N, C-alpha and C positions, 0 to 999 in steps of 0.2 A: 428427667428422662428415665425410662425403664432400664433395668439391668440388660446387658447385651445378650444374655441367654434367652430372654423372653421372646415368645412368638411375635408379640406386637412390634418389636423393633427389628426382627429378622426380615420382615417383608421389605421395609424401606432400605435396609442395608443391602439386600440382594438387588434391588432396583438400582441403587447407587453403584454397586459393583458392575452390573451389566452396562450401565451408562459409561463408566470409566473404560471398560474393555472395548466397547463399540467405538468410543472416541479415539482410543489409541490405535485400533485397527484402521479406522478411517484416516487418521493423521499419517500413519505409516504408508497407507495407499496414496495419500496426497503428496507425499515426498516424491512419488514418481512424476508428478506434474511440476511442482516447484516448492521451494521452502516457504514461500508466501502462502501457498494453498494449504500446506500442512499447518502452518501457524494459524491461519484463519479457521481451519477445522478444529484445532485445539481450543481456540477462543470460543467458538460456538458450542462445542461439547462441554468445555469447562464451565461455561455460563449455565448450561443445563444442569450439570452436576451440583454447582453451588446453589442454584435455585431449588433443586430437589432436596438438598441437605437442609436448607433453611426451612422449607415446608415441613419436612419430617421432624426437625427439632422443635418446631412450633406446635405441630399437631400431636405428636407422640410424647410430648412432655407430660409432667404430672397433671392429672385431671380426675375429677370425681364423676363416676358413672351416673350418679343421681342428678347431674346437671347437664342434660343434653343440649340446652341452649348455649351453654358455655362452650361446648365442643363445636357447635355450628359457628359461633363467633370466632373461635380459634382457626377454623378452616378458612373462613372468609378473610380474616386478617392475614393468614399465611399466604393465601393467593394474592392478596394486594401487595404484601411485602415481596413476594416472588416476582410479580410484574415490575415493581419499582426497581428491584435489583437487576432484572434482565434488561430493562430499558437503559439503566445506567451503564451496564457493561457494554451493551451494543453501541450506545452513543459514544462512550469513551473510546472503544475500539475503532469506530469509524473516524473519529476525530484525530486519534493519535497514532494508529498503526499504519505505517507506510506500506503500500502494496497489498493492503487487505483485500481479499477476494470475498466480497460480501455474500454472493450466492453460496460459496463453500461454507462460510460461517453459519448462515441461516439454515442451510441444508444439514449441516452437522448437528445443529441444535434440534432440528425436527427429527432426525434419525435417533438421536440420543434420548429424545423425549418419548417417541412413539414406539420404537422397537422393543425396549425393555418391558413396556406394559403388555406387549403382545407375547413376549417370550416368557416372562416371569411365571405365569400360571403353569407352564410346562416344566418349570425349574423348581417347583415346590413352593412358590411364593404366591399367595392369593388363592382364589378358587378357580377351578378349571371350568372352561365354558361348556 
């Protein structure tokens, strides 16, 4: 992985921070409904954060710029690993968590996945539209 000060690693770190902040805000809001809803939101947002961290660690690890095919392979492999991780987390949660609110879990995953990508360009991560 690149040093933490490099621009290359700053973008995924900012995305991860945004995902964590949004997940905590949603979970605190979910407490107004019930503890089960808040837990479901934490599971959905946490799954998103773990999957993004796995993707970032795989893609932004050491790589040689002269081998673009290798980078494409890393991206595809990271996406496959991300999907396997997410399916595993969601199946485990559905099977083992009593009182799980599945729409809240999936909604939190969706919000944590989509909103940071929309916010990050305005927060100095990535290119502005």
